[in-house]
Backbone bond lengths (Angstrom), bond angles and torsions (degrees), N, CA, C in turn:
res aa  C-N    CA-C-N  psi(-1)  N-CA   C-N-CA  omega(-1)  CA-C   N-CA-C  phi
1 X - - - 1.447 - - 1.524 109.11 -
2 X 1.313 114.47 142.52 1.456 121.50 179.00 1.519 108.37 -112.75
3 X 1.320 116.94 135.27 1.460 122.47 177.25 1.525 107.57 -117.37
4 X 1.332 115.62 123.72 1.464 121.89 178.30 1.516 108.67 -126.95
5 X 1.324 117.00 144.50 1.458 121.39 -179.15 1.515 111.03 -117.32
6 X 1.310 113.66 146.26 1.459 121.70 171.69 1.522 105.71 -138.38
7 X 1.325 115.73 108.91 1.459 119.68 -175.19 1.523 109.82 61.96
8 X 1.336 116.21 -129.76 1.469 121.94 -179.13 1.524 112.63 -87.48
9 X 1.317 117.63 -1.35 1.462 121.11 -177.57 1.527 110.59 -96.85
10 X 1.323 115.32 136.98 1.452 122.00 178.65 1.526 108.76 -117.82
11 X 1.331 115.67 120.92 1.463 122.98 -179.18 1.525 108.13 -101.22
12 X 1.320 116.85 126.98 1.451 122.38 175.98 1.516 108.00 -112.68
13 X 1.316 116.02 113.47 1.454 122.25 -177.12 1.523 109.51 -93.46
14 X 1.332 116.51 143.62 1.458 122.94 -176.54 1.518 113.73 -62.40
15 X 1.328 114.81 166.25 1.465 120.98 -175.80 1.523 112.73 -65.01
16 X 1.319 118.18 -23.41 1.464 120.65 -179.55 1.526 112.44 -96.23
17 X 1.317 116.71 10.87 1.466 121.85 179.08 1.527 110.42 -101.13
18 X 1.312 115.01 148.18 1.456 121.89 164.18 1.520 104.75 -111.14
19 X 1.310 117.02 121.60 1.463 120.02 -177.06 1.521 109.90 -131.66
20 X 1.323 115.25 140.81 1.457 122.25 -179.11 1.526 109.58 -136.57
21 X 1.322 115.20 148.95 1.467 121.16 172.17 1.530 105.39 -89.15
22 X 1.320 115.75 89.51 1.465 121.80 -170.29 1.528 112.28 -59.87
23 X 1.322 117.82 -39.17 1.465 117.79 -176.62 1.536 112.75 -71.95
24 X 1.338 117.11 -1.97 1.470 121.33 172.61 1.531 113.13 -103.08
25 X 1.321 117.99 -2.41 1.467 120.44 179.67 1.526 110.19 -58.69
26 X 1.324 116.11 142.34 1.467 119.39 175.81 1.529 110.49 -64.85
27 X 1.346 117.16 -34.58 1.465 119.11 177.68 1.525 110.33 -60.94
28 X 1.325 117.47 -46.76 1.461 119.71 -179.57 1.523 110.57 -64.44
29 X 1.316 116.76 -49.57 1.470 121.01 -175.88 1.528 113.20 -65.30
30 X 1.330 116.76 -43.40 1.464 120.42 -170.63 1.519 115.32 -98.87
31 X 1.330 117.28 -20.93 1.459 118.97 -175.81 1.528 113.20 -119.62
32 X 1.313 118.00 -41.76 1.460 119.88 -167.79 1.523 114.61 -100.58
33 X 1.299 118.16 -26.59 1.466 121.83 -172.17 1.529 113.65 -56.50
34 X 1.312 118.10 -33.78 1.467 120.81 -177.86 1.524 113.16 -95.13
35 X 1.315 117.81 9.29 1.457 122.44 178.82 1.528 110.52 -66.17
36 X 1.307 116.35 137.88 1.476 122.75 175.09 1.531 112.79 53.04
37 X 1.300 116.63 39.46 1.457 119.74 177.48 1.514 114.23 83.48
38 X 1.312 118.37 6.52 1.460 121.41 176.75 1.507 112.51 123.59
39 X 1.310 116.09 116.85 1.460 121.83 178.36 1.523 109.29 -104.71
40 X 1.304 116.05 148.99 1.464 123.82 177.87 1.519 108.86 -104.75
41 X 1.335 116.46 169.94 1.462 120.26 -178.14 1.518 110.72 -147.86
42 X 1.329 115.65 145.39 1.463 119.73 169.87 1.526 107.24 -73.87
43 X 1.323 116.17 164.89 1.455 120.21 -177.18 1.528 112.41 -74.17
44 X 1.341 116.82 -49.24 1.458 120.64 -175.07 1.518 111.21 -129.42
45 X 1.328 114.74 151.75 1.463 121.52 166.88 1.523 105.95 -125.20
46 X 1.323 115.00 128.65 1.457 121.16 179.50 1.522 108.43 -121.53
47 X 1.327 116.25 128.63 1.458 121.34 175.88 1.520 107.68 -103.77
48 X 1.316 115.60 117.83 1.454 120.87 -176.33 1.522 109.91 -153.94
49 X 1.320 116.79 134.76 1.468 122.21 175.89 1.525 111.71 53.21
50 X 1.322 116.25 42.79 1.465 122.43 178.62 1.532 112.82 61.91
51 X 1.332 115.26 28.06 1.461 122.35 179.46 1.522 109.31 -128.52
52 X 1.320 115.83 138.82 1.467 122.01 171.40 1.515 107.80 -97.38
53 X 1.326 115.98 115.83 1.463 121.88 178.53 1.523 108.04 -98.10
54 X 1.317 117.23 120.55 1.461 122.67 175.71 1.522 106.07 -99.80
55 X 1.327 116.57 114.83 1.461 121.73 -171.14 1.521 110.15 -117.13
56 X 1.318 115.95 122.42 1.464 122.26 173.85 1.524 107.43 -110.64
57 X 1.324 116.58 135.68 1.458 122.22 -175.85 1.525 109.21 -113.73
58 X 1.328 115.47 129.51 1.466 122.18 174.33 1.522 107.52 -131.96
59 X 1.321 116.61 125.31 1.461 121.96 -178.73 1.527 108.32 -123.92
60 X 1.332 115.81 105.52 1.462 121.25 -178.44 1.519 111.60 -108.51
61 X 1.318 118.16 26.82 1.466 120.37 -179.49 1.520 111.56 -73.30
62 X 1.333 118.69 -31.38 1.459 120.65 -179.10 1.522 113.56 -108.34
63 X 1.315 116.32 -28.16 1.463 120.38 -178.83 1.520 108.55 -131.22
64 X 1.324 115.95 132.14 1.463 117.01 179.80 1.526 110.13 -80.87
65 X 1.305 114.76 162.00 1.462 121.71 -178.60 1.516 109.84 -67.51
66 X 1.334 116.07 131.88 1.460 120.71 -179.49 1.528 112.46 -117.47
67 X 1.333 117.26 -9.69 1.467 119.46 -179.37 1.525 109.65 -70.19
68 X 1.327 117.09 136.89 1.460 119.64 178.80 1.529 112.95 -74.48
69 X 1.334 117.24 -21.14 1.462 121.76 -177.71 1.529 110.15 -70.79
70 X 1.324 115.93 140.05 1.455 121.35 175.56 1.522 109.29 -59.26
71 X 1.325 117.25 136.80 1.461 120.72 -176.37 1.534 111.51 -64.67
72 X 1.317 117.90 -34.34 1.471 120.65 176.65 1.521 111.27 -63.09
73 X 1.326 116.78 -42.62 1.466 120.88 176.95 1.528 111.02 -63.19
74 X 1.321 116.13 -42.29 1.466 121.31 -179.73 1.533 110.92 -60.66
75 X 1.315 116.88 -45.76 1.467 120.68 -178.34 1.530 109.75 -67.42
76 X 1.316 117.96 -42.09 1.470 121.15 -179.85 1.527 110.92 -59.64
77 X 1.309 117.20 -41.91 1.469 121.26 178.44 1.528 110.17 -64.95
78 X 1.320 117.17 -42.27 1.461 120.46 179.24 1.529 111.17 -63.27
79 X 1.318 117.33 -40.18 1.468 121.04 178.31 1.524 109.87 -64.05
80 X 1.311 116.73 -48.64 1.475 120.91 179.37 1.528 111.12 -57.53
81 X 1.326 116.57 -48.49 1.459 120.61 -177.72 1.529 111.77 -67.48
82 X 1.322 117.37 -35.70 1.462 120.90 178.23 1.525 110.60 -64.68
83 X 1.324 117.19 -44.22 1.461 120.08 178.64 1.530 110.89 -62.54
84 X 1.318 116.84 -41.28 1.472 120.02 176.40 1.529 109.82 -63.89
85 X 1.317 117.03 -39.66 1.457 121.06 178.92 1.518 112.54 -64.44
86 X 1.334 116.99 -37.98 1.465 119.89 177.54 1.528 111.37 -64.43
87 X 1.334 116.65 -40.55 1.470 120.17 178.18 1.529 109.71 -62.14
88 X 1.323 116.41 -44.40 1.463 119.81 179.72 1.530 110.84 -67.68
89 X 1.320 118.09 -40.68 1.469 121.84 -178.68 1.527 111.15 -64.72
90 X 1.309 116.57 -34.62 1.468 121.00 179.04 1.532 110.65 -55.98
91 X 1.316 116.52 -32.74 1.461 121.56 -176.56 1.532 112.23 -104.19
92 X 1.331 117.62 -38.97 1.460 121.39 -167.53 1.523 116.64 -108.17
93 X 1.337 119.45 -10.87 1.462 119.90 -176.84 1.525 110.28 -60.89
94 X 1.317 116.63 137.41 1.460 120.83 177.86 1.525 111.61 -87.65
95 X 1.315 117.21 -21.24 1.466 121.90 176.38 1.531 107.71 -83.78
96 X 1.330 118.77 117.33 1.469 120.32 -176.50 1.529 114.01 -62.32
97 X 1.332 117.43 -32.42 1.469 119.87 178.22 1.528 110.93 -66.67
98 X 1.327 116.96 -41.17 1.460 121.03 178.37 1.529 110.46 -66.70
99 X 1.309 116.86 -40.21 1.466 121.39 178.75 1.535 109.97 -62.48
100 X 1.323 117.42 -45.29 1.468 121.96 179.53 1.525 111.01 -64.58
101 X 1.335 117.17 -43.36 1.470 120.96 178.94 1.526 110.11 -61.32
102 X 1.332 117.28 -44.02 1.470 121.17 179.28 1.522 110.58 -59.93
103 X 1.326 117.20 -43.34 1.470 120.60 177.98 1.519 110.90 -60.09
104 X 1.322 117.04 -45.70 1.462 120.88 179.73 1.533 111.16 -63.89
105 X 1.319 116.79 -41.67 1.464 120.78 179.87 1.522 111.21 -60.99
106 X 1.331 116.00 -40.08 1.464 120.20 -178.20 1.522 112.94 -78.20
107 X 1.314 118.36 -12.49 1.462 122.01 176.45 1.523 112.37 -89.02
108 X 1.319 117.79 -5.90 1.462 121.08 -179.13 1.518 111.19 -60.03
109 X 1.304 115.65 153.18 1.463 121.96 178.70 1.529 111.87 -82.18
110 X 1.346 116.53 -18.40 1.474 120.31 -178.39 1.524 109.51 -145.76
111 X 1.327 114.48 153.25 1.464 122.23 173.12 1.522 106.44 -121.00
112 X 1.315 116.02 127.32 1.460 121.85 178.40 1.523 108.79 -120.53
113 X 1.328 115.48 139.18 1.462 121.72 179.85 1.521 108.47 -111.35
114 X 1.338 115.47 130.92 1.458 121.54 179.61 1.522 109.27 -129.76
115 X 1.323 115.68 127.17 1.461 121.53 168.31 1.520 106.23 -102.19
116 X 1.328 115.93 113.85 1.464 120.37 175.31 1.522 106.05 -91.53
117 X 1.315 116.40 108.73 1.466 123.16 -171.17 1.521 110.59 -118.93
118 X 1.319 116.21 111.24 1.466 121.05 175.49 1.522 108.65 -103.40
119 X 1.328 115.03 130.68 1.457 121.94 178.70 1.526 108.79 -130.28
120 X 1.338 117.44 162.55 1.467 118.78 178.62 1.528 110.77 -58.98
121 X 1.340 115.43 133.76 1.460 118.94 177.33 1.516 110.90 -70.68
122 X 1.341 115.81 -37.61 1.456 120.94 177.06 1.521 107.96 -102.12
123 X 1.312 115.37 127.47 1.456 119.99 -178.40 1.524 109.55 -80.32
124 X 1.321 115.54 143.33 1.458 121.06 173.67 1.526 107.37 -149.71
125 X 1.302 116.24 169.64 1.463 118.58 177.63 1.527 110.57 -66.11
126 X 1.323 116.75 -33.49 1.453 120.73 -179.48 1.523 111.42 -75.48
127 X 1.337 117.12 -39.06 1.464 122.06 -179.33 1.528 109.96 -127.49
128 X 1.330 117.10 74.08 1.467 119.23 179.70 1.523 111.15 -75.86
129 X 1.297 115.25 160.00 1.474 120.29 174.02 1.524 105.53 -88.61
130 X 1.320 114.61 79.66 1.454 121.55 -168.00 1.518 114.56 -82.34
131 X 1.319 117.22 -19.41 1.459 119.56 -175.04 1.521 109.03 -106.15
132 X 1.315 115.35 122.49 1.456 121.44 178.86 1.529 108.35 -86.79
133 X 1.343 118.52 111.01 1.469 120.40 -177.76 1.532 113.29 -57.31
134 X 1.321 117.84 -36.55 1.466 120.36 -179.77 1.528 110.81 -65.35
135 X 1.318 116.61 -39.47 1.464 120.90 178.60 1.535 110.81 -65.89
136 X 1.335 116.59 -42.01 1.463 120.71 178.15 1.525 109.54 -64.04
137 X 1.327 116.88 -41.68 1.461 120.13 179.90 1.526 110.62 -61.72
138 X 1.311 118.08 -42.06 1.468 120.94 178.13 1.524 111.04 -61.66
139 X 1.318 116.25 -42.18 1.465 120.60 178.39 1.528 110.38 -62.40
140 X 1.335 116.66 -44.70 1.465 120.25 179.69 1.523 111.38 -65.58
141 X 1.319 117.42 -40.65 1.474 120.31 178.67 1.525 110.45 -60.00
142 X 1.316 115.76 -43.57 1.463 121.06 -178.41 1.533 110.98 -65.64
143 X 1.320 116.69 -43.68 1.465 120.49 -173.66 1.534 113.71 -83.55
144 X 1.323 117.04 -26.74 1.464 119.96 -172.60 1.523 113.54 -114.21
145 X 1.324 118.03 16.47 1.467 119.49 -173.40 1.526 113.02 -60.09
146 X 1.318 119.00 -27.80 1.469 120.94 177.79 1.533 111.77 -75.02
147 X 1.326 116.95 -18.04 1.463 122.17 -179.44 1.527 110.62 -101.51
148 X 1.334 116.08 -50.23 1.470 122.29 179.29 1.527 107.30 -148.94
149 X 1.313 115.93 108.28 1.467 120.40 -178.50 1.522 112.53 -71.51
150 X 1.325 116.83 -13.78 1.466 120.85 -177.64 1.530 111.09 -132.83
151 X 1.342 117.57 64.53 1.466 119.27 177.84 1.528 109.63 -64.75
152 X 1.313 115.84 161.14 1.465 121.39 -178.23 1.519 110.17 -117.79
153 X 1.326 114.91 142.18 1.456 122.26 169.16 1.522 104.97 -119.68
154 X 1.324 116.58 114.50 1.457 121.58 -173.47 1.522 110.50 -131.23
155 X 1.329 115.07 167.62 1.455 121.67 166.88 1.523 107.04 -130.40
156 X 1.318 117.56 -177.28 1.465 118.96 -173.34 1.530 113.02 -66.28
157 X 1.326 117.43 -14.67 1.461 120.96 179.79 1.528 112.80 -97.15
158 X 1.315 117.97 -6.92 1.472 119.50 -173.54 1.534 113.64 -125.76
159 X 1.317 117.10 27.71 1.460 120.11 179.00 1.525 109.78 -67.10
160 X 1.301 116.10 141.17 1.463 122.22 178.80 1.523 110.22 -78.46
161 X 1.314 116.50 155.01 1.470 120.41 177.27 1.532 110.93 -67.04
162 X 1.322 117.80 -19.08 1.468 121.08 178.02 1.535 111.75 -78.00
163 X 1.312 116.41 -12.97 1.457 121.34 179.26 1.521 107.56 -90.88
164 X 1.317 116.12 115.06 1.464 121.34 -174.71 1.517 112.47 -86.19
165 X 1.328 116.79 49.08 1.445 120.02 177.29 1.530 109.66 -151.94
166 X 1.330 113.97 159.85 1.460 122.69 176.09 1.525 107.41 -122.42
167 X 1.332 115.11 157.77 1.460 120.40 -179.54 1.516 109.10 -132.65
168 X 1.309 116.26 133.01 1.463 121.73 171.86 1.520 108.19 -129.14
169 X 1.324 114.24 161.67 1.471 118.77 176.77 1.499 112.01 125.87
C-alpha cells in the first residue's frame, strides 16, 4: 500500500495500485515545469486495473478559493500538461523509476480524471460552499471528453468502488 499526502488529506492506495505524487517528480520539477512558458501538474497519478487515474486535490475547508481562473479550466490545463509530461518523461526522464512509471501510465487502456474536492460541510459567510460540483463536472466533461468522457468530482465521503484508494483528514 502507498500513502501519499496533499495538505491535510492522506490518500491510501490499495496494494494493487502504483501511485505517485507526480507534481513532486524530479522530471517535472527540474525538466518539464518550465516547458512552453510553464507546465502544470495534477497532484497524483494512480495506476490501477489497467487505468491511469489523474487525481487533482482541492481542499477548501479552511481557506476559500482565491484564484480568478475557473476551477474546471484549471483542472483541464493540469490534465493536458500532465499527459504531455508523461510522454516526455517516458523518453527524457533521468530518474529510471519515473521513466518506468511514465511508460506504464501511457500503456493503460483507460485514462480517468478525478477532482477530489473538499468543501466546508457547514456553510458560513467565511467558508461558503462556493464551488458547485455538478457545474465543475459539466465543465470537465466538455473540456476533457477526448481524454475522459466521464470525469469524477468526489470528496472523501463519495469515492467510487472503482477507485482503489481511501482518504482521511
